[in-house]
VOPAGU-2260 file (C-alpha; in pm, 1 decimal, decimal comma):
REM VOPAGU-2260
SITE   aa  ch    i         X         Y         Z
SITE  MET   A    0   -5626,1   -1530,6   11389,1
SITE  THR   A    1   -5670,0   -1409,9   11736,4
SITE  THR   A    2   -5935,0   -1093,5   11791,0
SITE  ASP   A    3   -6060,2    -838,8   12003,2
SITE  THR   A    4   -6389,8    -801,0   12066,2
SITE  ILE   A    5   -6416,2    -450,1   12104,0
SITE  PRO   A    6   -6674,1    -342,1   11828,6
SITE  LEU   A    7   -6551,1    -122,2   11506,7
SITE  PRO   A    8   -6703,7      51,3   11245,5
SITE  LEU   A    9   -6448,5     133,9   11030,1
SITE  ARG   A   10   -6463,2     460,1   10762,2
SITE  GLY   A   11   -6844,8     494,6   10893,6
SITE  ASP   A   12   -6970,8     178,2   10807,7
SITE  PRO   A   13   -7201,2     127,0   11056,7
SITE  GLN   A   14   -7186,0    -233,4   11116,1
SITE  PRO   A   15   -6974,5    -346,0   11384,6
SITE  ASP   A   16   -6628,2    -461,3   11328,5
SITE  THR   A   17   -6363,9    -662,0   11480,9
SITE  VAL   A   18   -5992,2    -601,8   11516,4
SITE  PRO   A   19   -5744,4    -821,4   11475,0
SITE  VAL   A   20   -5474,3    -841,5   11803,0
SITE  GLY   A   21   -5171,5    -658,4   11682,0
SITE  PRO   A   22   -4843,6    -621,5   11741,5
SITE  ILE   A   23   -4704,2    -359,8   12060,4
SITE  MET   A   24   -4455,3    -128,9   11888,2
SITE  SER   A   25   -4233,2     135,4   11935,2
SITE  ILE   A   26   -4047,3     424,0   11757,7
SITE  PHE   A   27   -3715,1     308,5   11880,1
SITE  ASP   A   28   -3763,9     -20,8   11727,5
SITE  PRO   A   29   -3534,7     -94,0   11452,9
SITE  VAL   A   30   -3753,3      11,4   11127,5
SITE  PHE   A   31   -3758,6    -364,3   10916,2
SITE  LEU   A   32   -3712,6    -220,2   10545,4
SITE  GLY   A   33   -3607,1    -483,6   10310,5
SITE  ILE   A   34   -3300,6    -694,2   10208,6
SITE  ASP   A   35   -3012,6    -669,1   10151,6
SITE  GLU   A   36   -2743,9    -822,6    9830,6
SITE  PHE   A   37   -2720,1   -1163,1   10014,6
SITE  GLY   A   38   -3134,4   -1167,6   10069,6
SITE  GLN   A   39   -3045,6   -1028,7   10445,9
SITE  PRO   A   40   -3330,5    -872,1   10646,5
SITE  VAL   A   41   -3277,0    -498,7   10694,6
SITE  TYR   A   42   -3356,9    -314,9   11005,2
SITE  LEU   A   43   -3273,2      69,1   11024,2
SITE  PRO   A   44   -3278,3     238,3   11366,4
SITE  MET   A   45   -3527,4     550,1   11266,4
SITE  MET   A   46   -3535,9     688,0   11618,3
SITE  TYR   A   47   -3243,5    1044,7   11623,6
SITE  ARG   A   48   -3184,8    1005,0   11235,7
SITE  ASN   A   49   -3370,1    1153,5   10973,2
SITE  ILE   A   50   -3371,0    1006,6   10591,4
SITE  LEU   A   51   -3374,2    1141,3   10250,4
SITE  ILE   A   52   -3496,2     857,0    9968,6
SITE  GLY   A   53   -3469,1     997,8    9655,5
SITE  GLY   A   54   -3496,0     822,6    9287,8
SITE  GLU   A   55   -3663,2     882,1    8953,8
SITE  PRO   A   56   -4054,5     815,1    8902,8
SITE  GLY   A   57   -4127,9     525,7    8999,3
SITE  ALA   A   58   -3814,4     399,8    9164,8
SITE  GLY   A   59   -3933,7     242,6    9501,0
SITE  LYS   A   60   -3947,0     564,9    9670,2
SITE  SER   A   61   -4284,2     600,6    9799,2
SITE  SER   A   62   -4278,2     171,9    9809,0
SITE  LEU   A   63   -3963,3     259,4   10144,3
SITE  LEU   A   64   -4169,5     571,9   10251,5
SITE  ASN   A   65   -4460,1     365,1   10369,7
SITE  THR   A   66   -4283,1      86,6   10505,7
SITE  ILE   A   67   -4110,2     402,7   10729,0
SITE  VAL   A   68   -4491,1     514,4   10797,7
SITE  GLY   A   69   -4645,1     174,9   10861,8
SITE  HIS   A   70   -4402,4      93,3   11153,1
SITE  ALA   A   71   -4461,7     487,3   11283,4
SITE  ALA   A   72   -4819,9     422,5   11275,0
SITE  LEU   A   73   -4852,9      41,7   11461,0
SITE  SER   A   74   -4573,2     287,7   11727,5
SITE  THR   A   75   -4808,6     430,1   12028,3
SITE  ASP   A   76   -4539,8     675,0   12085,6
SITE  VAL   A   77   -4579,6     847,6   11782,9
SITE  ARG   A   78   -4727,0    1104,9   11598,7
SITE  LEU   A   79   -4765,0    1148,4   11265,7
SITE  CYS   A   80   -4730,3    1471,9   11034,7
SITE  LEU   A   81   -4755,1    1391,4   10655,6
SITE  LEU   A   82   -4761,3    1625,4   10365,8
SITE  ASP   A   83   -4834,6    1448,6   10051,2
SITE  GLY   A   84   -4820,8    1720,5    9736,8
SITE  LYS   A   85   -4977,1    1435,0    9486,9
SITE  GLN   A   86   -5217,6    1330,6    9803,1
SITE  VAL   A   87   -5248,9     957,3    9698,3
SITE  GLU   A   88   -4921,6     840,6    9798,3
SITE  LEU   A   89   -4938,5     928,3   10170,2
SITE  GLY   A   90   -5312,9     910,4   10232,2
SITE  LEU   A   91   -5374,7     618,9   10270,3
SITE  TRP   A   92   -5245,1     712,4   10593,0
SITE  LYS   A   93   -5445,0    1023,7   10622,4
SITE  ASP   A   94   -5682,1     882,3   10865,1
SITE  ALA   A   95   -5435,1     794,7   11129,4
SITE  ALA   A   96   -5254,3    1078,0   11098,7
SITE  ASP   A   97   -5268,3    1365,2   11298,4
SITE  VAL   A   98   -5201,1    1608,3   11065,3
SITE  PHE   A   99   -5230,3    1600,9   10624,0
SITE  VAL   A  100   -5157,5    1795,6   10410,7
SITE  GLY   A  101   -5266,1    1817,4   10056,2
SITE  PRO   A  102   -5137,0    2034,2    9770,6
SITE  ASN   A  103   -5160,4    2339,1    9987,5
SITE  ILE   A  104   -4779,4    2466,4   10046,7
SITE  GLY   A  105   -4986,5    2778,3   10264,3
SITE  HIS   A  106   -5131,5    2452,1   10523,6
SITE  ALA   A  107   -4749,4    2297,1   10440,6
SITE  ILE   A  108   -4573,8    2564,2   10570,6
SITE  ARG   A  109   -4876,0    2662,3   10936,9
SITE  THR   A  110   -4758,1    2238,3   10989,1
SITE  LEU   A  111   -4444,7    2299,6   10962,8
SITE  ILE   A  112   -4402,5    2613,9   11190,6
SITE  ARG   A  113   -4624,4    2440,1   11431,4
SITE  VAL   A  114   -4357,4    2095,1   11462,7
SITE  GLN   A  115   -4073,0    2426,3   11473,9
SITE  ARG   A  116   -4272,9    2541,5   11799,8
SITE  VAL   A  117   -4296,8    2182,4   11937,2
SITE  MET   A  118   -3966,3    2128,1   11880,4
SITE  ASP   A  119   -3863,6    2502,9   12083,0
SITE  ASN   A  120   -4056,8    2365,8   12337,4
SITE  ARG   A  121   -3892,9    2064,4   12401,0
SITE  TYR   A  122   -3601,4    2235,9   12375,0
SITE  THR   A  123   -3696,6    2445,5   12670,0
SITE  PHE   A  124   -3813,6    2172,3   12894,5
SITE  LEU   A  125   -3475,1    1952,9   12873,6
SITE  LEU   A  126   -3263,9    2229,0   12958,7
SITE  SER   A  127   -3478,2    2301,7   13290,1
SITE  ARG   A  128   -3422,9    1929,1   13349,7
SITE  ARG   A  129   -3091,3    1924,1   13200,3
SITE  ARG   A  130   -3105,3    1743,7   12980,7
SITE  ARG   A  131   -2992,2    1620,8   12595,9
SITE  LYS   A  132   -3246,3    1423,1   12433,7
SITE  VAL   A  133   -3578,4    1258,5   12462,9
SITE  GLY   A  134   -3581,8     901,5   12598,5
SITE  PRO   A  135   -3861,7     657,2   12548,4
SITE  ASN   A  136   -4028,7     709,3   12945,7
SITE  ASP   A  137   -4102,9    1091,3   12863,9
SITE  LEU   A  138   -4436,5    1123,5   12859,4
SITE  PHE   A  139   -4452,0    1374,6   12554,1
SITE  GLY   A  140   -4496,0    1192,2   12218,8
SITE  GLN   A  141   -4228,6    1119,1   11923,2
SITE  ILE   A  142   -4320,7    1323,3   11593,7
SITE  LEU   A  143   -4213,2    1146,2   11216,4
SITE  VAL   A  144   -4304,1    1408,0   10984,7
SITE  ALA   A  145   -4330,6    1252,4   10657,8
SITE  VAL   A  146   -4314,7    1456,3   10340,9
SITE  ASP   A  147   -4319,8    1248,0    9972,3
SITE  GLU   A  148   -4184,7    1508,3    9669,8
SITE  ILE   A  149   -4022,8    1775,6    9831,9
SITE  ALA   A  150   -3975,5    1956,3    9536,4
SITE  TYR   A  151   -4325,1    2003,3    9468,1
SITE  PHE   A  152   -4347,8    2228,6    9819,8
SITE  SER   A  153   -3998,4    2329,2    9746,6
SITE  ALA   A  154   -3960,0    2451,0    9367,2
SITE  THR   A  155   -4354,9    2431,1    9184,3
SITE  ALA   A  156   -4674,1    2583,1    9486,7
SITE  GLY   A  157   -4630,9    2899,2    9575,5
SITE  ASP   A  158   -4397,7    3188,9    9497,8
SITE  ASP   A  159   -4026,8    3228,8    9533,2
SITE  LYS   A  160   -4082,8    3328,2    9853,4
SITE  THR   A  161   -4307,7    3017,7   10029,2
SITE  GLN   A  162   -4091,0    2771,2    9854,9
SITE  LYS   A  163   -3715,6    2927,5    9999,7
SITE  LEU   A  164   -3946,7    2915,0   10363,2
SITE  PHE   A  165   -4065,7    2584,6   10325,4
SITE  ALA   A  166   -3734,3    2501,9   10253,2
SITE  ALA   A  167   -3629,1    2655,7   10571,9
SITE  LEU   A  168   -3839,1    2492,0   10806,2
SITE  LEU   A  169   -3761,7    2157,0   10671,6
SITE  ARG   A  170   -3427,8    2171,2   10736,5
SITE  ASP   A  171   -3423,7    2333,6   11027,1
SITE  ILE   A  172   -3657,5    2076,1   11158,6
SITE  VAL   A  173   -3396,6    1817,7   11026,4
SITE  ALA   A  174   -3094,7    2042,7   11203,2
SITE  ARG   A  175   -3240,1    2041,0   11494,6
SITE  GLY   A  176   -3564,8    1820,2   11602,3
SITE  ARG   A  177   -3306,0    1474,8   11643,0
SITE  ALA   A  178   -3261,3    1507,6   12047,9
SITE  VAL   A  179   -3648,4    1596,6   12114,6
SITE  GLY   A  180   -3780,7    1313,1   11923,6
SITE  ILE   A  181   -3908,0    1480,3   11575,5
SITE  ILE   A  182   -3844,2    1243,6   11233,7
SITE  VAL   A  183   -3840,7    1378,3   10935,2
SITE  ALA   A  184   -3888,8    1109,2   10659,3
SITE  ALA   A  185   -3829,4    1284,0   10314,3
SITE  ALA   A  186   -3861,5    1170,0    9942,4
SITE  THR   A  187   -3837,5    1335,2    9623,5
SITE  GLN   A  188   -3839,3    1248,0    9254,0
SITE  ARG   A  189   -3602,1    1473,5    9143,4
SITE  PRO   A  190   -3245,6    1437,9    9306,6
SITE  SER   A  191   -3105,3    1817,5    9162,2
SITE  SER   A  192   -2926,8    2104,0    9366,6
SITE  ASP   A  193   -3200,3    2283,2    9339,6
SITE  ILE   A  194   -3467,3    2072,1    9515,9
SITE  ILE   A  195   -3164,5    1930,3    9764,4
SITE  PRO   A  196   -2921,3    2115,3    9845,7
SITE  PRO   A  197   -2564,9    1983,6    9986,9
SITE  SER   A  198   -2607,4    2167,7   10331,0
SITE  LEU   A  199   -3036,8    2035,6   10378,3
SITE  ARG   A  200   -2863,7    1643,7   10176,4
SITE  ASP   A  201   -2592,3    1634,9   10462,5
SITE  LEU   A  202   -2817,6    1609,5   10741,0
SITE  PHE   A  203   -2966,1    1382,0   10669,0
SITE  ALA   A  204   -2819,8    1079,9   10869,9
SITE  TRP   A  205   -2904,5     824,2   10640,7
SITE  ARG   A  206   -2957,7     851,9   10247,3
SITE  PHE   A  207   -3132,8     610,6    9999,4
SITE  ALA   A  208   -3083,9     644,0    9636,4
SITE  GLY   A  209   -3350,0     438,5    9375,9
SITE  ARG   A  210   -3270,8     416,9    9071,0
SITE  CYS   A  211   -3170,8     760,0    8877,4
SITE  THR   A  212   -3163,2     903,5    8560,2
SITE  ASN   A  213   -2743,1     981,1    8615,6
SITE  ASP   A  214   -2498,6     934,4    8809,5
SITE  VAL   A  215   -2450,9    1355,7    8865,9
SITE  SER   A  216   -2862,2    1230,0    9045,4
SITE  SER   A  217   -2733,7     994,9    9191,0
SITE  ASP   A  218   -2422,9    1172,4    9394,4
SITE  ILE   A  219   -2661,7    1433,9    9498,8
SITE  VAL   A  220   -2812,1    1182,4    9733,2
SITE  LEU   A  221   -2581,9     969,9    9885,3
SITE  GLY   A  222   -2302,9    1262,5    9902,8
SITE  HIS   A  223   -2022,7    1363,7    9689,2
SITE  GLY   A  224   -1820,9    1085,9    9556,8
SITE  TRP   A  225   -1955,6     795,3    9597,7
SITE  TYR   A  226   -2010,8     753,8    9185,9
SITE  ALA   A  227   -1620,3     754,4    9143,6
SITE  ARG   A  228   -1615,4     525,4    9393,3
SITE  GLY   A  229   -1803,1     295,0    9141,5
SITE  PHE   A  230   -2169,4     316,0    9376,0
SITE  SER   A  231   -2436,1     494,8    9160,6
SITE  ALA   A  232   -2792,1     390,5    9078,5
SITE  ASN   A  233   -2792,3     464,9    8783,9
SITE  SER   A  234   -2649,3      77,0    8698,3
SITE  ILE   A  235   -2914,0     -49,9    8917,4
SITE  ASP   A  236   -3203,0    -236,8    8652,9
SITE  PRO   A  237   -3522,3     -16,4    8566,4
SITE  ASP   A  238   -3755,6    -316,7    8581,9
SITE  ASN   A  239   -3654,2    -387,1    8964,0
SITE  GLN   A  240   -3813,8    -155,6    9159,5
SITE  GLY   A  241   -3756,0     -96,2    9547,1
SITE  GLU   A  242   -3329,3    -174,4    9491,8
SITE  GLY   A  243   -3161,3     136,6    9587,0
SITE  PHE   A  244   -2839,0     254,3    9732,4
SITE  LEU   A  245   -2842,0     285,5   10140,5
SITE  ILE   A  246   -2594,9     464,4   10379,6
SITE  ALA   A  247   -2663,7     380,7   10720,5
SITE  GLU   A  248   -2450,9     216,3   10954,3
SITE  GLY   A  249   -2107,0     220,2   10841,2
SITE  GLY   A  250   -2142,7     526,7   10583,0
SITE  MET   A  251   -2062,8     301,4   10359,5
SITE  PRO   A  252   -2348,1     284,2   10028,9
SITE  ASN   A  253   -2501,9     -93,2    9997,6
SITE  ARG   A  254   -2748,3    -252,3    9769,4
SITE  VAL   A  255   -3131,4    -263,3    9966,0
SITE  LYS   A  256   -3433,7    -416,8    9862,7
SITE  ALA   A  257   -3715,0    -207,5    9979,5
SITE  ALA   A  258   -4068,4    -421,6   10126,3
SITE  TYR   A  259   -4322,2    -387,8    9974,3
SITE  MET   A  260   -4682,5    -318,1   10034,0
SITE  THR   A  261   -4943,8    -376,7    9902,6
SITE  ASP   A  262   -5282,3    -131,8    9878,1
SITE  MET   A  263   -5465,6    -340,1   10056,9
SITE  ASP   A  264   -5203,4    -408,5   10314,9
SITE  ILE   A  265   -5152,8     -37,4   10319,7
SITE  ILE   A  266   -5526,7      15,7   10434,0
SITE  ARG   A  267   -5549,3    -313,2   10630,1
SITE  VAL   A  268   -5244,0    -139,2   10840,2
SITE  ALA   A  269   -5377,7     218,0   10855,9
SITE  ASP   A  270   -5736,5      82,6   10954,5
SITE  TYR   A  271   -5613,1     -78,5   11217,9
SITE  ALA   A  272   -5340,9     204,1   11305,4
SITE  THR   A  273   -5622,4     480,5   11294,6
SITE  TRP   A  274   -5811,7     195,7   11542,0
SITE  THR   A  275   -5540,6     169,2   11824,3
SITE  ARG   A  276   -5491,8     519,6   11804,6
SITE  ARG   A  277   -5861,6     654,4   11787,9
SITE  ARG   A  278   -5900,2     426,6   12152,4
SITE  ASP   A  279   -5538,3     562,3   12319,1
SITE  ARG   A  280   -5662,8     935,7   12255,0
SITE  LEU   A  281   -5989,4     853,5   12404,3
SITE  THR   A  282   -5790,1     708,9   12725,6
SITE  THR   A  283   -5470,4     890,2   12778,0
SITE  PRO   A  284   -5432,3    1255,4   12753,7
SITE  HIS   A  285   -5360,9    1448,2   12455,9
SITE  PRO   A  286   -4885,9    1502,6   12451,3
SITE  ALA   A  287   -4999,9    1913,4   12472,8
SITE  ALA   A  288   -5136,3    1826,9   12762,8
SITE  VAL   A  289   -4871,5    1767,9   12891,7
SITE  ASP   A  290   -4585,2    1876,1   12771,9
SITE  GLN   A  291   -4801,0    2213,8   12753,9
SITE  GLN   A  292   -4685,1    2297,1   12368,9
SITE  PRO   A  293   -4943,2    2290,5   12009,1
SITE  VAL   A  294   -4860,4    1915,1   11903,6
SITE  ALA   A  295   -4877,5    1882,7   11532,8
SITE  VAL   A  296   -5241,5    1882,0   11435,8
SITE  ALA   A  297   -5470,8    1994,5   11204,9
SITE  ALA   A  298   -5586,4    2348,2   11204,3
């Protein structure tokens, strides 16, 4: 394999290492998610879209979310804002992230408020330029807000006030962030109406339902009425992790087998992404210096 000759100490290792040359990717490129029931690759455009991932524990939600985060991590035009109530599902990307939020509802709310401020500033910028959305030639980067386990922040941690504030902030970012390059990918083990109210679910253009324990939960993710039309994630084999129904182009659920990366795969990609992003930050201006606004970085 061709390697870059720039020495790189990884994770505090004092010994120099070489870094393989990876692909130049962009969030404007479709994201590879897996294969369909006919064995054909499934690519999903994420720019100007959001995705909701639901299903019972072990259904393969985190694998799909890691695949999306991996594409974004390798895209130099994306900032990573990761929220993970369990810490370990997205934790392998921590070094590559601009902000990583663990089981801390206060940190999660502060982070979403900062993202919301970026969103508002970018809309002010677009208005001043008589434009309606950002494009690939804009200097400020896009932002991926990835949330693993919505329920932790919206129904478990904190009190009722903070949970409602988190849900309201996330709903606003999902509703208004797309045009200014803010993409939300959110997953939950509890696809119930108290966790994913229809007012939030229906804002997600793309939805993926892994194995669900009942037809009602499947409909909560995919949308009301799909079970009656023969599409229920309850019909998925519990032993077939990563299979689910995906609603994307065309608006019809399609069976998809999500791609899977082992922990070592993720570590290799994350280490390369961390090095690439560290080098970019040393050689290019931070987006905050370009658009005169705070970007989602650790407080």
